[in-house]
C-alpha positions as a printed NumPy array, in Angstrom:
array([[ 87.705,  82.751,  88.372],
       [ 85.535,  85.762,  89.217],
       [ 87.221,  85.996,  92.62 ],
       [ 90.678,  86.133,  91.026],
       [ 89.506,  88.774,  88.538],
       [ 88.   ,  90.765,  91.395],
       [ 91.253,  90.501,  93.37 ],
       [ 93.26 ,  91.665,  90.362],
       [ 90.971,  94.667,  89.972],
       [ 91.332,  95.514,  93.696],
       [ 95.112,  95.144,  93.427],
       [ 95.282,  97.563,  90.496],
       [ 93.145, 100.071,  92.367],
       [ 95.364,  99.654,  95.423],
       [ 98.498, 100.105,  93.29 ],
       [ 97.107, 103.378,  91.902],
       [ 96.408, 104.557,  95.445],
       [ 99.905, 103.595,  96.56 ],
       [101.436, 105.567,  93.688],
       [ 99.257, 108.551,  94.556],
       [100.272, 108.257,  98.216],
       [103.969, 108.137,  97.333],
       [103.63 , 111.494,  95.567],
       [101.593, 113.06 ,  98.356],
       [102.699, 114.247, 101.771],
       [101.166, 111.338, 103.687],
       [103.192, 109.927, 106.57 ],
       [104.429, 106.346, 106.467],
       [102.284, 105.295, 109.474],
       [ 99.184, 106.694, 107.746],
       [100.167, 104.847, 104.557],
       [100.533, 101.575, 106.517],
       [ 97.124, 102.028, 108.115],
       [ 95.456, 102.659, 104.757],
       [ 97.168,  99.652, 103.141],
       [ 96.239,  97.416, 106.067],
       [ 92.573,  98.388, 105.725],
       [ 92.637,  97.54 , 102.017],
       [ 94.173,  94.126, 102.608],
       [ 91.78 ,  93.265, 105.444],
       [ 88.885,  93.985, 103.087],
       [ 89.176,  90.467, 101.646],
       [ 88.854,  88.809, 105.032],
       [ 86.066,  91.006, 106.355],
       [ 83.803,  90.802, 103.276],
       [ 82.754,  87.204, 102.591],
       [ 80.528,  88.31 ,  99.71 ],
       [ 83.612,  89.597,  97.887],
       [ 85.352,  86.224,  98.187],
       [ 82.402,  84.121,  97.124],
       [ 82.976,  80.345,  97.389],
       [ 86.078,  80.841,  99.583],
       [ 85.857,  79.896, 103.269],
       [ 88.42 ,  80.556, 105.99 ],
       [ 90.535,  77.476, 106.675],
       [ 93.166,  79.009, 109.013],
       [ 93.93 ,  82.462, 110.378],
       [ 97.084,  84.387, 111.257],
       [ 99.705,  82.34 , 109.373],
       [102.916,  84.385, 109.614],
       [105.23 ,  84.949, 106.641],
       [108.328,  86.97 , 105.858],
       [108.937,  88.061, 102.283],
       [111.97 ,  89.873, 100.915],
       [110.934,  92.866,  98.804],
       [112.771,  95.676,  97.09 ],
       [112.053,  97.708, 100.22 ],
       [113.429,  95.1  , 102.658],
       [111.806,  92.366, 104.713],
       [108.057,  92.442, 105.033],
       [106.411,  90.48 , 107.843],
       [102.68 ,  89.918, 107.887],
       [ 99.97 ,  87.502, 108.908],
       [ 97.562,  86.069, 106.405],
       [ 94.457,  83.923, 106.209],
       [ 94.352,  80.584, 104.389],
       [ 91.185,  79.927, 102.376],
       [ 89.553,  76.926, 100.704],
       [ 87.401,  77.199,  97.611],
       [ 84.162,  75.31 ,  98.3  ],
       [ 83.598,  74.486,  94.628],
       [ 87.086,  73.557,  93.394],
       [ 88.74 ,  72.413,  96.617],
       [ 91.666,  74.778,  95.928],
       [ 93.533,  76.224,  98.911],
       [ 95.09 ,  79.692,  98.732],
       [ 96.219,  82.754, 100.607],
       [ 94.065,  85.273,  98.733],
       [ 96.084,  88.258,  99.92 ],
       [ 99.197,  86.62 ,  98.415],
       [ 97.405,  86.175,  95.095],
       [ 96.398,  89.819,  95.269],
       [100.003,  90.869,  95.881],
       [101.489,  88.471,  93.316],
       [103.346,  86.347,  95.876],
       [103.645,  82.731,  94.74 ],
       [103.033,  79.768,  97.086],
       [106.062,  78.855,  99.228],
       [107.85 ,  82.027,  98.093],
       [110.283,  83.745, 100.393],
       [111.124,  86.433,  97.855],
       [109.109,  88.699,  95.669],
       [111.124,  89.646,  92.63 ]])
């Protein structure tokens, strides 16, 4: 549960940054780079995803958003204590399992 709470906190911080970026003069490529770094944080910091181990890497997905199609690759994790499987970046972004749309 602490991992999910941590992810929610990171998501809110990221959302605030995104809003700030929208109102600044940052270029879209710079915005993409910054967002990518934030999302990779989960994968690169095992201490921040305690009890979750990498099960698979680079699973591709396409999601329809208000801004159009979004294509990305994600990592599939397994919780060592509960046995739960999840794409933590999807949980962070609010994308439900097997979803093709984010409403």
